[in-house]
C-alpha positions as CSV (number, residue, x, y, z in Angstrom):
1,X,386.7,99.6,123.5
2,X,384.5,97.3,125.6
3,X,383.4,94.1,124.0
4,X,380.3,92.3,125.3
5,X,379.4,88.9,124.4
6,X,375.7,88.0,123.6
7,X,374.8,84.5,125.1
8,X,372.1,84.2,122.6
9,X,374.1,82.6,119.8
10,X,373.7,85.5,117.4
11,X,374.9,84.4,114.2
12,X,376.2,88.0,113.4
13,X,376.9,90.0,116.4
14,X,374.9,93.1,116.8
15,X,376.7,96.4,117.3
16,X,374.7,98.8,120.0
17,X,375.7,102.0,121.4
18,X,375.6,102.1,125.4
19,X,372.9,104.1,126.7
20,X,374.5,107.4,128.2
21,X,375.1,107.3,132.2
22,X,372.9,109.3,134.6
23,X,375.0,112.5,135.6
24,X,374.0,111.3,139.3
25,X,372.2,108.9,141.4
26,X,370.4,111.0,144.0
27,X,366.8,111.6,143.3
28,X,366.8,109.1,140.5
29,X,364.7,106.1,140.7
30,X,366.4,102.9,139.8
31,X,364.9,99.5,139.1
32,X,366.4,96.1,139.9
33,X,365.3,93.3,137.9
34,X,365.9,89.8,139.7
35,X,365.5,87.2,136.9
36,X,364.7,84.5,139.1
37,X,368.1,82.7,138.9
38,X,369.7,81.5,142.5
39,X,371.7,84.0,144.7
40,X,370.4,87.2,142.3
41,X,368.7,88.7,145.0
42,X,371.8,88.4,147.0
43,X,373.5,90.3,144.6
44,X,370.8,92.8,144.2
45,X,370.4,93.3,148.0
46,X,374.0,94.6,148.1
47,X,373.5,97.0,144.9
48,X,370.3,98.1,146.6
49,X,372.3,99.2,149.6
50,X,374.9,100.8,147.6
51,X,372.4,102.8,145.5
52,X,370.3,104.0,148.6
53,X,373.8,105.3,150.1
54,X,374.3,107.5,147.0
55,X,370.6,108.9,147.2
56,X,368.8,106.6,144.9
57,X,365.1,105.5,145.2
58,X,364.8,101.7,144.7
59,X,362.3,99.4,143.0
60,X,362.5,95.9,143.2
61,X,360.9,93.8,140.0
62,X,361.3,90.1,139.7
63,X,360.5,87.9,136.3
64,X,358.6,84.8,137.0
65,X,361.1,82.6,135.5
66,X,364.7,83.0,134.1
67,X,363.8,80.8,131.0
68,X,361.9,83.0,129.3
69,X,362.1,87.4,128.5
70,X,360.2,89.3,130.8
71,X,356.9,90.0,130.3
72,X,355.8,93.1,128.3
73,X,353.6,94.1,131.4
74,X,356.9,94.0,133.4
75,X,359.3,95.5,131.2
76,X,356.5,98.2,130.4
77,X,356.0,99.0,134.2
78,X,360.0,99.3,134.6
79,X,360.4,101.7,131.6
80,X,357.4,103.8,133.3
81,X,358.7,104.1,136.8
82,X,362.7,104.0,136.4
83,X,365.3,106.2,135.2
84,X,367.7,103.2,134.8
85,X,367.5,99.3,135.6
86,X,370.2,96.7,137.0
87,X,369.6,93.1,135.7
88,X,370.8,90.3,138.3
89,X,372.6,87.6,136.4
90,X,373.7,85.3,139.0
91,X,374.2,81.6,139.8
């Protein structure tokens, strides 16, 4: 069992099932979301190179600021264009 902690200070932790993994990356479109924190782009550059090695197409996205959730239009665009997304959380 994997336990993930939510940094949003939930009073009662929510239980959520993990999304199923993609059976393979080749031919899939993976979105990389930079949340606009320092060095997140460095992390995503490395992730992008590894995904491309495995045959994935990569699309890059960036939030305007790390202090607020991604705008709904950005979330919608990612959902429409991508099979999966990786969000960079780095300082």
